[in-house]
C-alpha positions as CSV (number, residue, x, y, z in Angstrom):
1,X,31.3,32.3,88.4
2,X,29.8,28.8,88.4
3,X,26.2,28.2,89.6
4,X,24.9,24.7,90.1
5,X,21.3,24.6,88.9
6,X,20.8,20.9,89.8
7,X,22.9,17.8,89.9
8,X,23.5,17.8,86.1
9,X,23.2,21.4,85.0
10,X,25.7,24.3,85.7
11,X,25.7,27.9,84.6
12,X,29.0,29.6,83.9
13,X,28.8,33.4,83.6
14,X,29.2,36.7,85.4
15,X,26.4,39.1,84.9
16,X,26.6,41.1,81.7
17,X,28.6,38.5,79.9
18,X,26.7,35.7,78.2
19,X,25.8,32.6,80.2
20,X,27.2,29.3,79.1
21,X,25.4,26.2,80.3
22,X,27.2,22.9,81.0
23,X,25.1,19.7,81.1
24,X,27.1,17.0,82.7
25,X,26.5,13.3,82.2
26,X,28.3,10.2,83.4
27,X,30.7,10.3,80.5
28,X,29.8,13.1,78.2
29,X,28.9,16.8,78.6
30,X,27.0,19.3,76.5
31,X,27.8,23.0,76.3
32,X,25.2,25.5,75.3
33,X,26.7,28.8,74.1
34,X,30.5,29.0,74.1
35,X,31.2,32.7,75.1
36,X,33.0,35.4,73.2
37,X,36.6,34.4,73.8
38,X,38.4,31.0,73.2
39,X,40.2,31.2,76.6
40,X,36.8,31.3,78.4
41,X,35.6,28.3,76.3
42,X,38.8,26.5,77.4
43,X,37.8,27.1,81.0
44,X,34.4,25.5,80.3
45,X,36.2,22.5,78.9
46,X,38.4,22.3,81.9
47,X,35.4,22.5,84.3
48,X,33.7,19.6,82.4
49,X,36.8,17.5,82.8
50,X,37.1,18.3,86.5
51,X,33.5,17.0,86.8
52,X,34.6,13.8,85.2
53,X,33.2,14.1,81.7
54,X,34.3,15.2,78.2
55,X,32.4,17.7,76.1
56,X,30.9,15.9,73.1
57,X,28.0,18.2,72.1
58,X,27.8,22.0,71.6
59,X,24.6,24.0,70.9
60,X,24.4,27.7,69.9
61,X,21.2,29.6,70.8
62,X,21.9,32.2,68.1
63,X,24.7,33.7,66.0
64,X,25.9,36.6,68.2
65,X,29.7,36.4,68.8
66,X,29.3,36.3,72.6
67,X,27.5,33.0,72.2
68,X,29.5,31.4,69.4
69,X,33.1,32.6,69.1
70,X,34.3,30.0,71.6
71,X,33.2,27.3,69.2
72,X,36.8,27.2,67.9
73,X,37.7,25.2,71.1
74,X,35.1,22.6,70.2
75,X,35.6,22.5,66.5
76,X,36.1,18.7,66.5
77,X,32.8,18.2,68.4
78,X,29.2,18.0,67.3
79,X,28.0,21.7,67.1
80,X,24.3,22.2,66.5
81,X,22.3,25.3,65.7
82,X,19.4,26.6,63.6
83,X,20.1,26.8,59.9
84,X,20.0,30.6,60.0
85,X,22.7,30.7,62.6
86,X,25.1,29.0,60.2
87,X,24.0,31.4,57.4
88,X,24.9,34.4,59.6
89,X,28.2,33.0,60.7
90,X,29.3,32.0,57.2
91,X,29.0,35.7,56.3
92,X,31.5,36.8,59.1
93,X,35.0,37.5,57.7
94,X,38.4,38.2,59.2
95,X,37.7,41.9,59.5
96,X,34.6,41.1,61.6
97,X,36.7,39.1,63.9
98,X,39.3,41.9,64.3
99,X,36.5,44.3,65.2
100,X,35.0,42.1,67.8
101,X,38.3,41.0,69.3
102,X,39.8,44.5,69.1
103,X,42.5,43.8,66.5
104,X,43.2,40.2,67.4
105,X,42.9,37.5,64.7
106,X,41.2,34.2,65.1
107,X,39.0,31.6,63.5
108,X,35.2,31.5,63.3
109,X,33.8,28.0,63.6
110,X,30.2,27.7,62.5
111,X,28.0,24.8,63.6
112,X,28.4,21.6,61.7
113,X,24.9,20.3,62.2
114,X,21.7,22.2,61.5
115,X,18.0,22.0,62.2
116,X,14.9,23.9,61.0
117,X,12.0,24.1,63.4
118,X,12.5,21.6,66.2
119,X,15.0,18.9,67.1
120,X,14.9,16.3,69.9
121,X,18.2,15.0,71.2
122,X,18.7,12.1,73.6
123,X,21.7,13.0,75.7
124,X,22.9,11.1,78.8
125,X,19.4,10.0,79.6
126,X,17.8,13.4,79.1
127,X,15.6,14.7,76.3
128,X,16.9,18.0,75.0
129,X,14.2,19.9,72.9
130,X,15.7,22.4,70.6
131,X,13.0,24.9,69.5
132,X,13.5,27.6,67.0
133,X,11.7,30.8,68.0
134,X,13.2,33.9,66.6
135,X,12.3,37.3,68.0
136,X,15.6,38.5,69.6
137,X,17.3,37.4,66.4
138,X,15.8,35.5,63.4
139,X,17.6,32.3,64.5
140,X,17.0,32.5,68.3
141,X,16.6,29.0,69.8
142,X,15.6,27.8,73.2
143,X,16.5,24.4,74.7
144,X,14.0,22.7,77.0
145,X,14.8,19.8,79.3
146,X,11.3,18.7,80.3
147,X,12.3,16.0,82.7
148,X,14.2,18.6,84.8
149,X,11.8,21.5,84.2
150,X,14.7,23.6,82.9
151,X,14.5,26.0,79.9
152,X,17.6,27.6,78.5
153,X,16.4,30.8,76.8
154,X,19.4,32.4,75.2
155,X,18.9,36.2,74.9
156,X,15.1,35.9,74.5
157,X,15.2,36.3,78.3
158,X,17.4,38.7,80.2
159,X,17.2,38.8,84.0
160,X,17.4,42.2,85.6
161,X,19.5,43.4,82.6
162,X,18.1,45.5,79.8
163,X,17.1,43.6,76.6
164,X,19.6,43.5,73.8
165,X,17.3,44.8,71.0
166,X,19.3,44.6,67.8
167,X,18.5,45.7,64.2
168,X,17.1,42.3,63.3
169,X,15.0,41.9,66.4
170,X,11.2,41.3,65.9
171,X,9.4,42.7,68.9
172,X,6.0,41.1,68.1
173,X,7.6,37.7,67.6
174,X,9.7,38.1,70.7
175,X,6.5,38.8,72.8
176,X,4.8,35.8,71.2
177,X,7.8,33.6,72.1
178,X,7.7,34.7,75.8
179,X,4.0,33.7,75.9
180,X,5.0,30.3,74.4
181,X,7.7,29.9,77.1
182,X,5.1,30.7,79.8
183,X,2.8,28.0,78.4
184,X,5.7,25.5,78.7
185,X,5.8,26.1,82.5
186,X,9.4,25.4,83.2
187,X,10.4,25.6,86.9
188,X,13.8,27.1,86.1
189,X,14.6,29.6,83.3
190,X,18.3,30.2,82.5
191,X,18.6,33.6,80.7
192,X,21.2,34.5,78.1
193,X,22.5,37.1,80.6
194,X,21.8,37.5,84.3
195,X,21.0,35.3,87.2
196,X,19.1,32.0,86.9
197,X,15.3,32.8,87.1
198,X,11.9,31.3,86.8
199,X,8.5,32.0,85.2
200,X,8.3,35.4,87.0
201,X,11.5,36.3,85.1
202,X,9.8,35.6,81.9
203,X,6.7,37.6,82.9
204,X,8.9,40.6,83.8
205,X,10.6,40.3,80.4
206,X,7.2,40.2,78.6
207,X,6.1,43.3,80.6
208,X,9.3,45.1,79.8
209,X,9.1,44.5,76.0
210,X,5.3,45.2,76.0
211,X,6.0,48.7,77.5
212,X,8.7,49.4,75.0
213,X,6.3,48.5,72.3
214,X,3.6,50.8,73.8
215,X,6.2,53.6,73.8
216,X,7.0,53.1,70.2
217,X,3.3,53.1,69.3
218,X,2.8,56.4,71.2
219,X,0.6,54.8,73.9
220,X,3.2,55.3,76.7
221,X,5.3,58.4,77.4
222,X,9.1,58.3,77.6
223,X,9.2,59.4,81.2
224,X,6.6,56.8,82.2
225,X,8.7,54.2,80.4
226,X,12.0,55.0,82.0
227,X,10.6,55.5,85.4
228,X,8.8,52.2,85.5
229,X,10.5,49.9,88.1
230,X,10.8,47.0,85.6
231,X,12.8,49.3,83.3
232,X,14.7,51.7,85.6
233,X,15.9,49.0,88.0
234,X,17.5,46.9,85.2
235,X,21.3,47.0,84.8
236,X,23.3,48.4,81.9
237,X,21.0,51.3,80.8
238,X,23.2,51.8,77.7
239,X,21.6,48.7,76.3
240,X,18.2,50.2,76.7
241,X,19.1,53.4,74.9
242,X,20.8,51.5,72.1
243,X,17.9,49.1,71.7
244,X,15.2,51.8,71.5
245,X,17.4,53.6,69.0
246,X,17.5,50.4,66.9
247,X,13.7,50.1,67.0
248,X,13.2,53.7,66.0
249,X,15.6,53.4,63.1
250,X,13.8,50.2,62.0
251,X,10.4,51.9,62.1
252,X,11.4,55.1,60.3
């Protein structure tokens, strides 16, 4: 599924799978997050060419395979991510690939350019602000395009899908990040998974994680949590159960 956000920005995704973002210029394109499978990344490359440009820049929002394993298709391109993203990916081995790809073999291509806290890129007349935030994962990064009012949030924001709370998630930092995003006041927010949203999507994500935190602290009962509309109406409840289990294990 391809959704045109504005005349230069396209989102390629299908619900639960990670969103890839294609920023199309007159000559060059940028891809943010390259999906789990190389064949899907090849499809992004094909779409860019059909739109009359060639991919020259790739950005990974964090290290998770569904955002990075398509890098292999762009290994001769400029691939940028936070320093910690590279650290994580360099620890992935062939067995890790076989587990993720269910027995298939392949190549992991880590980013070849790193940044630490913030990086500004001039790309096809646009300023891309890469901002390291953490929270969802230690390396989680957002990309803000201020001239277009578009924020690409990675998995810090999920729209109508349960949050993917993993073992290295930091709930307090995540909530702080969402407040920072609200203060940036983007008009469009592209989540890591789910439909394109806006500031209300961010507010709902904050409310969701705040209630999960209250449950963990004993301030909110389990039944009240799971029956809250902002929780029960989200898709893929297995993510919710898995995420809460990860938080409980971490706190024990």
